[in-house]
C-alpha positions in Angstrom: 111.1 -2.1 14.5 112.2 0.2 11.8 110.3 0.4 8.5 112.0 0.3 5.1 110.5 1.6 1.9 110.8 -0.9 -0.9 110.0 -1.1 -4.6 108.4 -4.3 -5.7 110.3 -6.3 -8.4 107.7 -9.0 -8.4 103.9 -8.8 -7.8 103.1 -9.2 -4.1 99.8 -9.2 -2.2 97.9 -8.0 -5.2 100.3 -5.0 -5.8 101.9 -4.5 -9.2 105.6 -4.4 -10.0 107.0 -1.0 -9.3 104.7 -0.3 -6.4 106.2 1.2 -3.3 105.5 -0.5 0.0 106.9 -0.4 3.6 108.2 -3.5 5.3 109.9 -4.3 8.7 113.7 -4.5 8.3 113.6 -8.4 8.7 110.9 -8.8 6.1 112.6 -6.5 3.7 115.9 -8.4 4.0 114.2 -11.7 3.4 112.3 -10.4 0.3 115.5 -8.8 -1.0 117.4 -12.1 -0.8 114.6 -13.7 -2.9 114.8 -10.9 -5.5 111.3 -9.6 -4.8 112.1 -6.0 -3.7 114.8 -3.4 -3.8 115.3 -0.4 -1.5 113.5 2.8 -2.6 115.7 5.9 -3.0 115.6 8.5 -0.3 113.2 11.4 -0.7 114.6 14.1 -2.9 114.7 17.7 -1.6 112.5 20.2 -3.2 114.0 23.0 -5.4 114.0 25.4 -2.4 116.2 22.9 -0.4 113.4 21.7 1.9 112.2 18.1 1.9 108.7 17.2 0.7 105.9 17.4 3.3 105.7 21.1 3.8 106.6 23.1 6.9 104.7 24.4 9.9 105.7 28.0 9.2 103.0 30.4 8.0 103.4 31.8 4.5 105.1 35.2 4.5 102.7 38.1 3.7 103.1 39.6 0.3 103.4 43.1 1.7 104.8 44.5 5.0 101.5 46.2 6.1 99.5 42.9 6.1 98.4 41.4 9.4 100.8 39.1 11.1 100.4 35.4 10.5 98.2 33.6 13.0 100.9 31.2 14.3 103.4 33.8 15.3 103.7 35.0 18.9 103.3 38.6 19.8 
């Protein structure tokens, strides 16, 4: 089952209005019909064009003579 991020429009399970929760698609649709939730907006890309969450790439060295990053092959 797919999960949907939702913003609460009414208190639910001890969580306050405006909290972000994840629901199964069926539960989300049922709560949406009752006016309890709305879909959360998709994640915004960072200023450098990448999504939040980081990357697996090593940081580039500040100078060219620095040792190669540990995760690069020889």
